[in-house]
A tleap script that builds the chain and sets N, CA, C and O, in Angstrom:
source leaprc.protein.ff14SB
mol = sequence {
  NMET ALA GLN PRO ASP ASP TYR LEU TYR ASP
  ASP LEU PHE ASP ILE ILE GLN LYS ASP LYS
  THR LEU THR ASP LYS LYS GLN LEU LEU GLU
  ALA MET PHE MET ILE ASN ASP GLU SER ILE
  ALA GLU ASN LYS LYS THR GLN ALA TYR GLU
  ARG LEU MET GLN TYR LEU ALA ASN MET PRO
  LYS TRP ASP ASP GLU LEU VAL ASN TYR MET
  GLY THR ARG PHE ALA ARG SER LYS THR LYS
  CLYS
}
set mol.1.N position { -5.662 -11.496 13.170 }
set mol.1.CA position { -5.122 -10.717 14.275 }
set mol.1.C position { -4.471 -9.444 13.730 }
set mol.1.O position { -3.737 -9.482 12.743 }
set mol.2.N position { -4.744 -8.347 14.372 }
set mol.2.CA position { -4.213 -7.065 13.915 }
set mol.2.C position { -2.720 -6.970 14.194 }
set mol.2.O position { -2.238 -7.397 15.243 }
set mol.3.N position { -2.013 -6.410 13.250 }
set mol.3.CA position { -0.585 -6.173 13.401 }
set mol.3.C position { -0.393 -4.834 14.112 }
set mol.3.O position { -1.235 -3.946 13.975 }
set mol.4.N position { 0.692 -4.670 14.867 }
set mol.4.CA position { 0.905 -3.416 15.589 }
set mol.4.C position { 1.021 -2.196 14.676 }
set mol.4.O position { 0.775 -1.072 15.113 }
set mol.5.N position { 1.392 -2.404 13.422 }
set mol.5.CA position { 1.558 -1.270 12.509 }
set mol.5.C position { 0.377 -1.105 11.555 }
set mol.5.O position { 0.500 -0.424 10.537 }
set mol.6.N position { -0.761 -1.716 11.869 }
set mol.6.CA position { -1.930 -1.583 11.010 }
set mol.6.C position { -2.433 -0.145 10.920 }
set mol.6.O position { -3.097 0.221 9.950 }
set mol.7.N position { -2.122 0.667 11.924 }
set mol.7.CA position { -2.533 2.069 11.864 }
set mol.7.C position { -1.897 2.758 10.654 }
set mol.7.O position { -2.464 3.711 10.119 }
set mol.8.N position { -0.739 2.289 10.223 }
set mol.8.CA position { -0.083 2.884 9.053 }
set mol.8.C position { -0.861 2.564 7.783 }
set mol.8.O position { -0.938 3.393 6.876 }
set mol.9.N position { -1.434 1.370 7.714 }
set mol.9.CA position { -2.299 1.009 6.584 }
set mol.9.C position { -3.465 1.992 6.537 }
set mol.9.O position { -3.789 2.530 5.478 }
set mol.10.N position { -4.093 2.222 7.689 }
set mol.10.CA position { -5.214 3.160 7.765 }
set mol.10.C position { -4.776 4.573 7.400 }
set mol.10.O position { -5.505 5.292 6.716 }
set mol.11.N position { -3.594 4.972 7.849 }
set mol.11.CA position { -3.070 6.300 7.512 }
set mol.11.C position { -2.897 6.458 6.007 }
set mol.11.O position { -3.287 7.475 5.434 }
set mol.12.N position { -2.312 5.447 5.368 }
set mol.12.CA position { -2.102 5.518 3.923 }
set mol.12.C position { -3.435 5.555 3.190 }
set mol.12.O position { -3.592 6.301 2.224 }
set mol.13.N position { -4.387 4.763 3.637 }
set mol.13.CA position { -5.720 4.765 3.040 }
set mol.13.C position { -6.319 6.172 3.115 }
set mol.13.O position { -6.864 6.668 2.128 }
set mol.14.N position { -6.219 6.814 4.277 }
set mol.14.CA position { -6.738 8.173 4.450 }
set mol.14.C position { -6.011 9.178 3.564 }
set mol.14.O position { -6.637 10.066 2.984 }
set mol.15.N position { -4.700 9.042 3.459 }
set mol.15.CA position { -3.911 9.948 2.617 }
set mol.15.C position { -4.375 9.867 1.169 }
set mol.15.O position { -4.548 10.890 0.506 }
set mol.16.N position { -4.576 8.647 0.682 }
set mol.16.CA position { -5.026 8.462 -0.700 }
set mol.16.C position { -6.406 9.079 -0.884 }
set mol.16.O position { -6.646 9.785 -1.863 }
set mol.17.N position { -7.311 8.818 0.051 }
set mol.17.CA position { -8.666 9.352 -0.062 }
set mol.17.C position { -8.691 10.876 -0.060 }
set mol.17.O position { -9.510 11.479 -0.752 }
set mol.18.N position { -7.808 11.503 0.705 }
set mol.18.CA position { -7.821 12.962 0.852 }
set mol.18.C position { -6.931 13.691 -0.152 }
set mol.18.O position { -6.948 14.921 -0.204 }
set mol.19.N position { -6.157 12.958 -0.947 }
set mol.19.CA position { -5.222 13.570 -1.888 }
set mol.19.C position { -5.984 14.236 -3.034 }
set mol.19.O position { -6.579 13.559 -3.872 }
set mol.20.N position { -5.960 15.549 -3.058 }
set mol.20.CA position { -6.685 16.306 -4.082 }
set mol.20.C position { -5.968 16.307 -5.432 }
set mol.20.O position { -6.563 16.677 -6.444 }
set mol.21.N position { -4.706 15.899 -5.459 }
set mol.21.CA position { -3.959 15.907 -6.713 }
set mol.21.C position { -4.174 14.632 -7.528 }
set mol.21.O position { -3.852 14.591 -8.715 }
set mol.22.N position { -4.715 13.599 -6.895 }
set mol.22.CA position { -4.933 12.336 -7.611 }
set mol.22.C position { -6.135 12.453 -8.531 }
set mol.22.O position { -7.204 12.907 -8.125 }
set mol.23.N position { -5.945 12.039 -9.769 }
set mol.23.CA position { -7.067 12.047 -10.702 }
set mol.23.C position { -7.826 10.728 -10.666 }
set mol.23.O position { -9.027 10.698 -10.934 }
set mol.24.N position { -7.138 9.634 -10.336 }
set mol.24.CA position { -7.790 8.331 -10.264 }
set mol.24.C position { -7.408 7.622 -8.965 }
set mol.24.O position { -6.433 6.872 -8.912 }
set mol.25.N position { -8.183 7.871 -7.942 }
set mol.25.CA position { -7.924 7.254 -6.640 }
set mol.25.C position { -8.322 5.787 -6.634 }
set mol.25.O position { -7.826 5.001 -5.826 }
set mol.26.N position { -9.218 5.426 -7.538 }
set mol.26.CA position { -9.764 4.068 -7.550 }
set mol.26.C position { -8.661 3.011 -7.650 }
set mol.26.O position { -8.700 2.015 -6.927 }
set mol.27.N position { -7.690 3.212 -8.526 }
set mol.27.CA position { -6.604 2.233 -8.702 }
set mol.27.C position { -5.818 2.026 -7.420 }
set mol.27.O position { -5.518 0.890 -7.051 }
set mol.28.N position { -5.482 3.107 -6.742 }
set mol.28.CA position { -4.697 2.999 -5.510 }
set mol.28.C position { -5.516 2.391 -4.375 }
set mol.28.O position { -4.999 1.594 -3.592 }
set mol.29.N position { -6.781 2.762 -4.286 }
set mol.29.CA position { -7.622 2.184 -3.240 }
set mol.29.C position { -7.838 0.693 -3.489 }
set mol.29.O position { -7.861 -0.097 -2.545 }
set mol.30.N position { -7.995 0.308 -4.752 }
set mol.30.CA position { -8.096 -1.120 -5.085 }
set mol.30.C position { -6.806 -1.846 -4.711 }
set mol.30.O position { -6.846 -2.971 -4.214 }
set mol.31.N position { -5.671 -1.208 -4.948 }
set mol.31.CA position { -4.382 -1.810 -4.587 }
set mol.31.C position { -4.302 -2.020 -3.077 }
set mol.31.O position { -3.761 -3.025 -2.618 }
set mol.32.N position { -4.836 -1.080 -2.309 }
set mol.32.CA position { -4.849 -1.225 -0.852 }
set mol.32.C position { -5.627 -2.470 -0.437 }
set mol.32.O position { -5.201 -3.206 0.454 }
set mol.33.N position { -6.762 -2.703 -1.080 }
set mol.33.CA position { -7.561 -3.883 -0.748 }
set mol.33.C position { -6.884 -5.161 -1.231 }
set mol.33.O position { -6.936 -6.190 -0.558 }
set mol.34.N position { -6.253 -5.092 -2.394 }
set mol.34.CA position { -5.612 -6.281 -2.967 }
set mol.34.C position { -4.495 -6.822 -2.079 }
set mol.34.O position { -4.339 -8.038 -1.963 }
set mol.35.N position { -3.724 -5.951 -1.459 }
set mol.35.CA position { -2.600 -6.435 -0.656 }
set mol.35.C position { -3.062 -7.163 0.600 }
set mol.35.O position { -2.285 -7.895 1.213 }
set mol.36.N position { -4.317 -6.969 0.986 }
set mol.36.CA position { -4.857 -7.656 2.166 }
set mol.36.C position { -5.681 -8.885 1.818 }
set mol.36.O position { -6.061 -9.643 2.711 }
set mol.37.N position { -5.960 -9.093 0.556 }
set mol.37.CA position { -6.815 -10.204 0.142 }
set mol.37.C position { -5.969 -11.437 -0.158 }
set mol.37.O position { -5.178 -11.442 -1.101 }
set mol.38.N position { -6.140 -12.473 0.645 }
set mol.38.CA position { -5.353 -13.702 0.494 }
set mol.38.C position { -5.665 -14.447 -0.801 }
set mol.38.O position { -4.856 -15.254 -1.259 }
set mol.39.N position { -6.832 -14.185 -1.396 }
set mol.39.CA position { -7.211 -14.915 -2.605 }
set mol.39.C position { -6.635 -14.301 -3.888 }
set mol.39.O position { -6.781 -14.877 -4.967 }
set mol.40.N position { -5.992 -13.156 -3.778 }
set mol.40.CA position { -5.417 -12.480 -4.949 }
set mol.40.C position { -4.123 -13.184 -5.350 }
set mol.40.O position { -3.310 -13.547 -4.500 }
set mol.41.N position { -3.948 -13.369 -6.657 }
set mol.41.CA position { -2.735 -14.009 -7.184 }
set mol.41.C position { -1.502 -13.181 -6.824 }
set mol.41.O position { -1.560 -11.954 -6.738 }
set mol.42.N position { -0.393 -13.877 -6.617 }
set mol.42.CA position { 0.856 -13.236 -6.176 }
set mol.42.C position { 1.319 -12.141 -7.141 }
set mol.42.O position { 1.770 -11.084 -6.701 }
set mol.43.N position { 1.213 -12.383 -8.445 }
set mol.43.CA position { 1.669 -11.366 -9.402 }
set mol.43.C position { 0.811 -10.102 -9.328 }
set mol.43.O position { 1.321 -8.997 -9.516 }
set mol.44.N position { -0.470 -10.254 -9.058 }
set mol.44.CA position { -1.346 -9.080 -8.930 }
set mol.44.C position { -1.038 -8.318 -7.639 }
set mol.44.O position { -1.094 -7.088 -7.609 }
set mol.45.N position { -0.712 -9.056 -6.570 }
set mol.45.CA position { -0.325 -8.396 -5.320 }
set mol.45.C position { 0.964 -7.615 -5.507 }
set mol.45.O position { 1.101 -6.497 -5.010 }
set mol.46.N position { 1.906 -8.209 -6.225 }
set mol.46.CA position { 3.174 -7.531 -6.487 }
set mol.46.C position { 2.925 -6.236 -7.247 }
set mol.46.O position { 3.517 -5.206 -6.926 }
set mol.47.N position { 2.055 -6.279 -8.251 }
set mol.47.CA position { 1.717 -5.074 -9.003 }
set mol.47.C position { 1.064 -4.030 -8.103 }
set mol.47.O position { 1.322 -2.834 -8.242 }
set mol.48.N position { 0.216 -4.486 -7.180 }
set mol.48.CA position { -0.445 -3.563 -6.254 }
set mol.48.C position { 0.582 -2.887 -5.345 }
set mol.48.O position { 0.526 -1.675 -5.133 }
set mol.49.N position { 1.521 -3.675 -4.807 }
set mol.49.CA position { 2.574 -3.095 -3.965 }
set mol.49.C position { 3.408 -2.099 -4.767 }
set mol.49.O position { 3.743 -1.026 -4.265 }
set mol.50.N position { 3.742 -2.442 -5.994 }
set mol.50.CA position { 4.540 -1.539 -6.834 }
set mol.50.C position { 3.801 -0.232 -7.084 }
set mol.50.O position { 4.400 0.843 -7.040 }
set mol.51.N position { 2.507 -0.320 -7.345 }
set mol.51.CA position { 1.694 0.872 -7.584 }
set mol.51.C position { 1.691 1.769 -6.335 }
set mol.51.O position { 1.840 2.987 -6.435 }
set mol.52.N position { 1.520 1.157 -5.175 }
set mol.52.CA position { 1.498 1.932 -3.929 }
set mol.52.C position { 2.860 2.541 -3.617 }
set mol.52.O position { 2.941 3.690 -3.184 }
set mol.53.N position { 3.918 1.787 -3.831 }
set mol.53.CA position { 5.262 2.311 -3.575 }
set mol.53.C position { 5.585 3.455 -4.533 }
set mol.53.O position { 6.231 4.428 -4.143 }
set mol.54.N position { 5.141 3.343 -5.775 }
set mol.54.CA position { 5.364 4.419 -6.742 }
set mol.54.C position { 4.618 5.680 -6.293 }
set mol.54.O position { 5.150 6.787 -6.377 }
set mol.55.N position { 3.399 5.505 -5.823 }
set mol.55.CA position { 2.637 6.646 -5.309 }
set mol.55.C position { 3.380 7.306 -4.148 }
set mol.55.O position { 3.530 8.528 -4.111 }
set mol.56.N position { 3.844 6.486 -3.199 }
set mol.56.CA position { 4.565 7.028 -2.044 }
set mol.56.C position { 5.840 7.755 -2.470 }
set mol.56.O position { 6.167 8.814 -1.935 }
set mol.57.N position { 6.548 7.183 -3.426 }
set mol.57.CA position { 7.810 7.780 -3.877 }
set mol.57.C position { 7.587 9.113 -4.589 }
set mol.57.O position { 8.475 9.966 -4.596 }
set mol.58.N position { 6.415 9.297 -5.184 }
set mol.58.CA position { 6.133 10.518 -5.933 }
set mol.58.C position { 5.413 11.586 -5.117 }
set mol.58.O position { 5.087 12.653 -5.637 }
set mol.59.N position { 5.167 11.303 -3.855 }
set mol.59.CA position { 4.528 12.312 -3.009 }
set mol.59.C position { 5.519 13.449 -2.774 }
set mol.59.O position { 6.714 13.202 -2.614 }
set mol.60.N position { 5.032 14.696 -2.752 }
set mol.60.CA position { 5.939 15.824 -2.524 }
set mol.60.C position { 6.690 15.698 -1.196 }
set mol.60.O position { 7.880 16.006 -1.126 }
set mol.61.N position { 6.019 15.257 -0.168 }
set mol.61.CA position { 6.662 15.048 1.133 }
set mol.61.C position { 6.194 13.680 1.608 }
set mol.61.O position { 5.108 13.535 2.171 }
set mol.62.N position { 7.026 12.693 1.371 }
set mol.62.CA position { 6.593 11.355 1.752 }
set mol.62.C position { 7.110 10.974 3.116 }
set mol.62.O position { 8.115 11.493 3.602 }
set mol.63.N position { 6.403 10.067 3.702 }
set mol.63.CA position { 6.640 9.656 5.080 }
set mol.63.C position { 7.512 8.400 5.095 }
set mol.63.O position { 7.103 7.349 4.601 }
set mol.64.N position { 8.709 8.513 5.661 }
set mol.64.CA position { 9.626 7.367 5.731 }
set mol.64.C position { 8.983 6.168 6.413 }
set mol.64.O position { 9.202 5.025 6.014 }
set mol.65.N position { 8.192 6.435 7.441 }
set mol.65.CA position { 7.559 5.343 8.176 }
set mol.65.C position { 6.595 4.569 7.277 }
set mol.65.O position { 6.546 3.340 7.338 }
set mol.66.N position { 5.830 5.274 6.448 }
set mol.66.CA position { 4.910 4.601 5.528 }
set mol.66.C position { 5.661 3.812 4.461 }
set mol.66.O position { 5.271 2.696 4.121 }
set mol.67.N position { 6.726 4.384 3.940 }
set mol.67.CA position { 7.520 3.688 2.923 }
set mol.67.C position { 8.127 2.419 3.519 }
set mol.67.O position { 8.087 1.359 2.894 }
set mol.68.N position { 8.682 2.521 4.712 }
set mol.68.CA position { 9.246 1.339 5.375 }
set mol.68.C position { 8.174 0.298 5.656 }
set mol.68.O position { 8.405 -0.900 5.494 }
set mol.69.N position { 7.009 0.754 6.074 }
set mol.69.CA position { 5.888 -0.146 6.353 }
set mol.69.C position { 5.500 -0.937 5.107 }
set mol.69.O position { 5.360 -2.159 5.158 }
set mol.70.N position { 5.328 -0.234 3.988 }
set mol.70.CA position { 4.924 -0.920 2.757 }
set mol.70.C position { 6.031 -1.851 2.277 }
set mol.70.O position { 5.744 -2.953 1.809 }
set mol.71.N position { 7.273 -1.436 2.383 }
set mol.71.CA position { 8.390 -2.298 1.994 }
set mol.71.C position { 8.447 -3.560 2.837 }
set mol.71.O position { 8.703 -4.649 2.322 }
set mol.72.N position { 8.207 -3.412 4.135 }
set mol.72.CA position { 8.211 -4.563 5.041 }
set mol.72.C position { 7.054 -5.499 4.731 }
set mol.72.O position { 7.223 -6.718 4.712 }
set mol.73.N position { 5.880 -4.930 4.489 }
set mol.73.CA position { 4.716 -5.770 4.141 }
set mol.73.C position { 4.988 -6.536 2.854 }
set mol.73.O position { 4.667 -7.719 2.749 }
set mol.74.N position { 5.577 -5.863 1.885 }
set mol.74.CA position { 5.880 -6.516 0.612 }
set mol.74.C position { 6.871 -7.653 0.836 }
set mol.74.O position { 6.689 -8.749 0.306 }
set mol.75.N position { 7.904 -7.401 1.608 }
set mol.75.CA position { 8.908 -8.441 1.886 }
set mol.75.C position { 8.276 -9.623 2.612 }
set mol.75.O position { 8.577 -10.776 2.300 }
set mol.76.N position { 7.403 -9.347 3.580 }
set mol.76.CA position { 6.719 -10.434 4.297 }
set mol.76.C position { 5.842 -11.243 3.365 }
set mol.76.O position { 5.752 -12.463 3.502 }
set mol.77.N position { 5.192 -10.577 2.415 }
set mol.77.CA position { 4.316 -11.302 1.484 }
set mol.77.C position { 5.131 -12.233 0.597 }
set mol.77.O position { 4.649 -13.292 0.194 }
set mol.78.N position { 6.358 -11.843 0.296 }
set mol.78.CA position { 7.227 -12.678 -0.542 }
set mol.78.C position { 7.747 -13.893 0.216 }
set mol.78.O position { 8.022 -14.924 -0.398 }
set mol.79.N position { 7.888 -13.795 1.531 }
set mol.79.CA position { 8.422 -14.913 2.311 }
set mol.79.C position { 7.333 -15.868 2.785 }
set mol.79.O position { 7.650 -16.922 3.337 }
set mol.80.N position { 6.059 -15.531 2.587 }
set mol.80.CA position { 4.954 -16.391 3.009 }
set mol.80.C position { 4.773 -17.610 2.123 }
set mol.80.O position { 4.078 -18.551 2.506 }
set mol.81.N position { 5.372 -17.611 0.972 }
set mol.81.CA position { 5.168 -18.683 -0.006 }
set mol.81.C position { 5.425 -20.032 0.558 }
set mol.81.O position { 5.294 -21.032 -0.148 }
savepdb mol mol.pdb
quit
């Protein structure tokens, strides 16, 4: 079932794809897929979230809504155990 804030996931995916300053988009796009894959080990998901949060934090003008979204998703993933 789609979450009401799934559009933010799509927005972040588009931002990564269109970012001309990124030299290696593959790692971030893989991280996007990893956070949605239930079969991925928890430590790898944590690394994926960290990679995405680091990207968001280093953007020249980052979006508070996206940062909050990723933080909330990460927190929810930790409580699913």
